[in-house]
C-alpha positions in Angstrom: -115.6 -21.9 153.6 -115.8 -24.2 156.6 -114.0 -22.6 159.5 -116.3 -20.5 161.8 -113.9 -17.6 161.8 -114.0 -17.4 158.0 -117.8 -17.5 158.0 -118.0 -14.8 160.6 -115.5 -12.5 158.7 -117.5 -13.0 155.5 -120.8 -12.1 157.3 -119.2 -8.9 158.7 -117.9 -8.0 155.2 -121.4 -8.4 153.7 -123.1 -6.5 156.4 -120.6 -3.7 156.2 -121.1 -3.3 152.4 -124.9 -3.3 152.9 -124.5 -0.5 155.6 -126.2 -2.7 158.2 -125.3 -2.3 161.9 -123.3 -5.3 163.2 -125.0 -7.5 165.8 -123.3 -8.8 168.8 -120.5 -11.3 168.2 -122.4 -13.9 170.1 -125.2 -13.5 167.6 -122.9 -14.1 164.6 -121.3 -17.0 166.4 -124.7 -18.6 167.1 -125.9 -18.1 163.5 -122.7 -19.6 162.1 -122.9 -22.6 164.3 -126.5 -23.1 163.3 -125.7 -22.8 159.6 -122.8 -25.3 159.9 -125.1 -27.7 161.7 -127.7 -27.5 158.9 -125.1 -28.0 156.2 -123.6 -31.0 158.1 -127.0 -32.5 158.6 -127.7 -32.4 154.9 -124.4 -34.1 154.3 -125.0 -36.8 156.9 -128.4 -37.5 155.4 -127.0 -37.6 151.9 -124.4 -40.2 152.8 -126.8 -42.2 155.0 -129.2 -42.5 152.1 -126.5 -44.0 149.9 -125.4 -46.7 152.4 -126.5 -50.2 151.9 -126.7 -52.7 154.8 -123.5 -54.5 153.6 -121.6 -51.2 153.4 -122.8 -50.1 156.8 -121.8 -53.5 158.3 -118.4 -53.1 156.6 -117.8 -49.6 158.0 -118.9 -50.7 161.5 -116.5 -53.7 161.2 -113.6 -51.3 161.0 -114.3 -50.3 164.6 -114.0 -53.9 166.0 -111.0 -56.0 166.6 -110.8 -59.1 164.2 -110.1 -62.5 165.8 -106.7 -62.7 164.2 -105.6 -59.1 164.8 -104.3 -57.0 167.7 -106.0 -53.8 166.9 -109.0 -52.4 164.9 -108.8 -51.6 161.2 -109.7 -48.0 162.2 -106.5 -47.7 164.2 -104.6 -49.3 161.4 -105.8 -46.6 159.1 -104.1 -44.0 161.2 -100.8 -45.9 161.5 -98.3 -45.6 158.6 -95.2 -47.8 158.0 -92.9 -44.8 158.3 -91.3 -42.8 155.5 -91.6 -44.4 152.1 -88.2 -45.8 151.1 -87.0 -48.7 148.9 -86.6 -50.7 152.1 -90.2 -50.2 153.1 -91.7 -50.4 149.6 -93.2 -53.8 150.4 -95.1 -52.4 153.5 -96.4 -49.5 151.5 -97.6 -51.5 148.5 -99.3 -54.0 150.9 -100.9 -51.1 152.7 -102.2 -49.6 149.4 -103.5 -53.0 148.3 -105.3 -53.4 151.6 -106.8 -49.9 151.4 -107.9 -50.6 147.8 -109.7 -53.8 148.8 -111.7 -51.8 151.4 -115.0 -50.0 150.6 -114.6 -47.4 147.9 -115.5 -44.1 149.6 -115.6 -41.9 146.5 -119.1 -42.8 145.2 -120.6 -42.4 148.7 -118.9 -39.0 149.2 -119.8 -37.7 145.8 -120.9 -34.0 145.9 -119.2 -33.1 149.2 -116.6 -30.4 148.8 -112.9 -31.1 149.3 -112.7 -28.7 152.2 -115.4 -30.6 154.1 -113.9 -34.0 153.4 -110.6 -32.8 154.8 -112.3 -31.4 157.9 -114.2 -34.7 158.5 -111.0 -36.7 158.0 -109.1 -34.5 160.6 -111.9 -34.9 163.0 -111.9 -38.7 162.6 -108.2 -38.9 163.0 -108.4 -37.2 166.3 -111.0 -39.6 167.7 -110.5 -42.9 169.5 -112.6 -45.9 168.6 -114.7 -45.6 171.6 -115.5 -42.0 170.8 -116.5 -42.9 167.2 -118.8 -45.7 168.5 -120.4 -43.2 170.9 -121.6 -41.1 167.9 -125.4 -41.6 167.7 -126.2 -39.2 164.9 -127.2 -41.3 161.8 -124.7 -40.8 159.0 -122.2 -38.8 161.0 -120.1 -41.8 162.2 -119.9 -43.2 158.7 -119.1 -40.0 156.9 -116.1 -39.5 159.3 -114.9 -43.1 158.6 -115.3 -42.7 154.9 -113.5 -39.3 154.8 -110.6 -40.8 156.8 -110.4 -43.8 154.5 -110.4 -41.6 151.4 -107.7 -39.3 152.8 -105.5 -42.2 154.0 -105.7 -44.0 150.6 -104.9 -40.8 148.8 -101.9 -40.0 151.1 -100.6 -43.6 150.6 -100.5 -42.9 146.8 -98.8 -39.6 147.5 -96.1 -41.3 149.5 -95.4 -43.8 146.7 -95.3 -41.0 144.1 -92.9 -39.0 146.3 -90.6 -42.0 146.5 -90.7 -42.3 142.7 -89.8 -38.6 142.3 -87.0 -38.8 144.8 -85.5 -41.8 143.0 -85.5 -40.0 139.7 -84.1 -36.8 141.2 -81.3 -38.9 142.9 -80.5 -40.5 139.5 -80.1 -37.1 137.9 -78.0 -35.8 140.8 -75.8 -38.9 140.7 -75.3 -38.4 137.0 -74.2 -34.8 137.5 -71.8 -35.9 140.2 -70.3 -38.6 137.9 -69.9 -36.0 135.2 -68.1 -33.7 137.6 -65.8 -36.6 138.7 -65.0 -37.5 135.0 -64.2 -33.9 134.2 -61.8 -33.7 137.2 -60.2 -37.0 136.1 -59.7 -35.7 132.6 -58.3 -32.3 133.6 -54.7 -33.5 133.3 -55.5 -35.0 129.9 -57.0 -31.7 128.8 -53.9 -29.8 129.9 -51.7 -32.3 128.1 -53.7 -31.9 124.8 -53.6 -28.1 125.1 -49.8 -28.4 125.5 -49.5 -30.5 122.4 -51.6 -28.0 120.5 -49.3 -25.2 121.7 -46.3 -27.1 120.5 -47.9 -27.7 117.1 -48.7 -24.0 116.7 -45.1 -23.0 117.6 -43.8 -25.6 115.1 -46.1 -24.1 112.4 -44.7 -20.6 113.2 -41.1 -21.6 112.9 -41.5 -23.9 109.8 -39.8 -22.6 106.6 -42.0 -24.7 104.2 -45.2 -26.7 104.4 -43.3 -29.9 103.9 -40.8 -29.2 106.6 -43.6 -28.1 108.9 -45.6 -31.3 108.3 -42.6 -33.5 109.0 -41.9 -31.7 112.2 -45.5 -31.8 113.4 -45.8 -35.6 112.7 -42.6 -36.1 114.6 -44.0 -34.1 117.5 -47.2 -36.0 117.5 -45.3 -39.3 117.5 -43.3 -38.2 120.5 -46.5 -37.5 122.4 -47.9 -41.0 121.8 -49.0 -41.0 118.2 -52.1 -39.7 116.3 -54.3 -42.6 117.3 -53.7 -42.2 121.0 -54.1 -38.5 120.9 -57.3 -38.8 118.9 -58.7 -41.2 121.5 -57.8 -38.9 124.3 -59.4 -36.0 122.5 -62.7 -38.0 122.0 -62.7 -38.9 125.7 -62.3 -35.3 126.8 -64.8 -33.9 124.3 -67.4 -36.4 125.3 -67.9 -34.8 128.7 -66.7 -31.3 127.9 -70.1 -29.7 127.4 -71.8 -30.8 130.6 -73.6 -33.6 128.8 -74.6 -35.9 131.6 -77.3 -37.7 129.6 -75.2 -40.8 128.7 -74.4 -41.3 132.4 -78.1 -41.6 133.5 -78.8 -45.1 132.3 -76.2 -47.0 134.4 -77.6 -45.3 137.5 -81.2 -45.6 136.5 -80.8 -49.3 135.7 -80.2 -50.1 139.4 -83.7 -48.8 140.4 -85.8 -49.2 137.2 -87.6 -52.3 138.5 -88.8 -50.3 141.6 -90.0 -47.5 139.3 -92.0 -49.8 137.1 -93.5 -51.5 140.1 -94.6 -48.1 141.4 -96.1 -47.2 138.0 -98.2 -50.4 138.1 -99.9 -49.1 141.3 -100.8 -45.8 139.7 -103.4 -44.6 137.2 -101.8 -41.6 135.5 -103.8 -39.3 133.3 -103.1 -36.0 131.5 -104.4 -32.7 132.8 -104.0 -31.2 129.3 -104.8 -32.3 125.7 -101.2 -33.3 125.1 -100.9 -37.1 125.5 -97.4 -37.4 123.9 -95.7 -38.2 127.2 -98.2 -40.8 128.2 -98.0 -42.4 124.8 -94.2 -42.6 125.2 -94.6 -44.1 128.6 -96.8 -46.8 127.2 -94.1 -47.7 124.7 -91.5 -47.8 127.5 -93.7 -50.1 129.6 -94.3 -52.4 126.6 -90.6 -52.8 126.0 -89.4 -52.8 129.5 -88.1 -56.4 129.1 -86.8 -56.0 125.5 -83.3 -57.1 124.8 -82.6 -55.0 121.7 -81.1 -51.6 122.1 -83.0 -49.8 119.3 -86.8 -49.5 118.6 -88.2 -48.9 115.2 -91.1 -46.7 114.4 -92.2 -43.1 114.9 -92.9 -41.6 118.3 -94.0 -38.1 119.2 -91.3 -36.5 121.5 -92.7 -33.0 121.6 -92.6 -33.1 125.4 -88.8 -33.3 125.4 -86.2 -30.6 124.5 -84.1 -30.7 121.4 -81.2 -31.9 123.4 -83.2 -34.9 124.7 -84.6 -35.7 121.2 -81.1 -35.7 119.7 -80.0 -38.1 122.5 -83.0 -40.5 122.0 -83.3 -40.5 118.2 -80.5 -42.0 116.1 -80.0 -42.3 112.4 -79.2 -45.8 111.2 -78.8 -46.6 107.4 -81.0 -43.7 106.4 -83.8 -44.3 108.9 -84.5 -42.9 112.3 -84.6 -45.3 115.3 -85.1 -44.8 119.0 -82.5 -45.7 121.6 -84.5 -47.8 124.0 -82.4 -47.0 127.1 -82.2 -43.3 126.3 -86.0 -43.2 125.7 -86.8 -44.9 129.0 -84.6 -42.5 131.0 -86.0 -39.5 129.0 -89.6 -40.6 129.8 -89.0 -41.1 133.5 -87.3 -37.7 133.9 -90.1 -35.8 132.1 -92.7 -37.9 134.0 -91.3 -36.5 137.2 -91.4 -33.0 135.9 -95.0 -33.3 134.6 -96.3 -34.7 137.9 -94.7 -31.9 139.9 -96.0 -29.3 137.4 -99.6 -30.7 137.4 -99.5 -31.6 133.7 -100.2 -35.2 134.7 -102.2 -36.4 137.7 -102.7 -39.6 139.6 -106.3 -40.8 140.1 -107.1 -41.1 143.7 -104.1 -39.2 145.0 -104.3 -36.0 147.1 -101.3 -33.8 146.4 -100.9 -35.2 142.9 -104.6 -35.4 142.0 -106.3 -33.4 139.3 -106.4 -29.8 140.7 -109.4 -29.0 138.6 -111.7 -31.2 140.8 -111.2 -28.6 143.6 -112.3 -25.7 141.4 -115.8 -24.2 141.5 -118.2 -25.7 139.0 -118.9 -23.5 136.0 -122.5 -23.0 137.0 -121.4 -21.3 140.3 -118.8 -19.2 138.4 -121.4 -18.1 135.8 -123.7 -16.8 138.6 -120.8 -14.6 139.9 -119.5 -13.6 136.5 -121.4 -10.3 136.2 -120.3 -9.0 139.5 -116.7 -10.1 138.8 -116.6 -8.4 135.4 -118.2 -5.3 136.9 -115.6 -5.0 139.6 -112.8 -5.2 137.0 -114.5 -3.0 134.4 -114.7 -5.8 131.8 -117.6 -6.7 129.5 -119.8 -9.6 130.7 -119.4 -11.8 127.6 -116.6 -13.0 125.3 -118.1 -11.3 122.3 -118.4 -8.0 124.0 -114.8 -8.3 125.3 -113.5 -9.0 121.7 -115.5 -6.0 120.4 -114.1 -3.7 123.1 -110.5 -4.8 122.4 -111.0 -4.4 118.6 -112.3 -0.8 119.2 -109.3 0.0 121.4 -106.9 -1.5 118.9 -108.5 0.4 116.0 -108.4 3.7 117.9 -104.7 3.1 118.9 -103.8 2.3 115.3 -105.6 5.4 114.0 -103.7 7.6 116.5 -100.4 6.1 115.5 -101.1 6.6 111.8 -102.2 10.2 112.3 -99.1 11.0 114.3 -96.6 9.2 112.0 -95.9 12.2 109.6 -94.7 14.2 112.6 -92.9 11.3 114.3 -89.1 11.9 113.9 -88.0 8.9 115.9 -89.8 6.2 113.9 -89.2 5.5 110.2 -90.3 2.7 107.9 -88.0 1.7 105.0 -89.0 0.5 101.5 -89.3 -3.1 102.7 -91.8 -2.2 105.3 -89.4 -2.7 108.3 -89.8 -0.1 111.1 -86.7 1.5 112.6 -86.7 3.4 115.9 -84.0 6.0 116.2 -82.0 6.5 119.4 -83.3 9.4 121.5 -80.9 12.3 122.0 -79.6 12.9 125.5 -81.3 15.7 127.4 -79.3 18.7 128.5 -77.7 18.5 132.0 -79.5 20.5 134.7 -77.9 23.8 135.5 -75.4 23.5 138.4 -74.9 19.7 138.1 -71.2 20.0 137.4 -70.5 22.2 140.4 -72.6 19.9 142.6 -70.6 16.9 141.5 -67.3 18.7 142.1 -68.4 19.6 145.6 -69.5 16.1 146.4 -66.2 14.6 145.2 -64.3 17.1 147.3 -66.2 16.3 150.4 -65.7 12.6 149.8 -61.9 13.1 149.4 -61.8 15.1 152.6 -63.8 12.5 154.5 -61.4 9.8 153.2 -58.4 11.8 154.2 -59.8 12.2 157.8 -60.3 8.4 158.0 -56.7 7.9 157.0 -55.4 10.4 159.6 -57.5 8.8 162.4 -56.0 5.3 161.5 -53.3 4.1 163.9 -51.3 2.7 161.1 -50.8 6.1 159.5 -49.4 7.6 162.7 -47.0 4.6 163.2 -45.5 5.2 159.7 -45.4 8.9 160.4 -43.4 8.4 163.6 -41.0 6.0 161.9 -40.1 8.6 159.2 -40.7 12.0 160.8 -40.7 11.4 164.6 -43.6 11.5 167.0 -46.5 13.9 166.1 -47.3 16.9 168.3 -50.3 17.0 170.4 -51.7 19.8 168.3 -51.5 17.6 165.2 -53.5 14.8 166.9 -56.1 17.1 168.4 -56.7 18.8 165.1 -57.1 15.5 163.4 -59.5 14.1 166.0 -61.8 17.2 165.8 -61.7 17.1 162.0 
């Protein structure tokens, strides 16, 4: 926790559980500010002890205007080239290269929690250069600059990753649109083929013999363009009939693949799980990005892809399995986007796409709170005790089921050991249910009739056929 309001609420919660009278709010506020000052002082001293004279000079140099520049590097940190798009990719890559060549803040900020670093970065972003120079506390000025530098560099990587994901999603959306267009274009062809099939069926019904039917069907197919032309039309329609947009991805992906590979060169991607199959496939794709051949030999683990994708990528040629290079590249990029968004892969040095596990409490802190946590949930305090408790509960449940099986008329087990659960019989209807339903239906019909009588259309038709209604008729209808 970092915000004073959160700390005060936590203090009130602890005091309440301990049945201690709450002090004045000003007392809690003063204590919280004193505590935060102590924590910040330890952080300032920790960072100041790690700074070398060269690093200190480099950080202070960010607050001065170089001879060949119009502003300080500190202000440049807070200025972005705008939204990351293919038109501004050069500006963003140059910015990341410049940020990477600056002082690496991660070793100097090691041990400081993510919450505090984010707070320091927000504070530095809100300050002007003159205000930063006016900070006299040793270590405070530099921890603010380092936190801002770390956040800006991470956000720069996030912007580039977001652009990569947007390009991949646009490729998928464009392929679906192209498939939809093809299906619309082939609709007339589909209707024609269905009509031909209908005529063939009618001919088969009316034919007296198989020979006569065959001659008439061949003549019919010849009238419609011939067997070869109809077969080609059938293949064209069936190719896009099952919403298979995978073959349409490569022509769209090929227009932006150089941009995607360029972005990958700027990123260090690692797995957040033990499954490295996707990264191994990505390595193969990068190695063969300039290859001319269409197929790749060798085995590759494609467990990250669905069966539909695997069938699209793997082809059988002369008794051996080969990989379609273009299909593999598209497959890897699509699943790369999914894995980055799901957190299965992370980018080193990013913020949104960084390893989420780095923000979790260390196990030593969790272990100290484990006993209270398990006690609150009524769970054993160790894994062995939990397994023992579950085993006891399962054994007791199994014993109860076995004891009640002879009298269980709904469950049976056949000779092969397969259990069968019989359908339960319907319960008797409550007494008076039928009369209640009849009364409800009668009232609903009565209500519906009154709505009809109050409708002006009804009285218009009534007047046309029977003459104008009397005032008594209308008054009786209005009063129900």
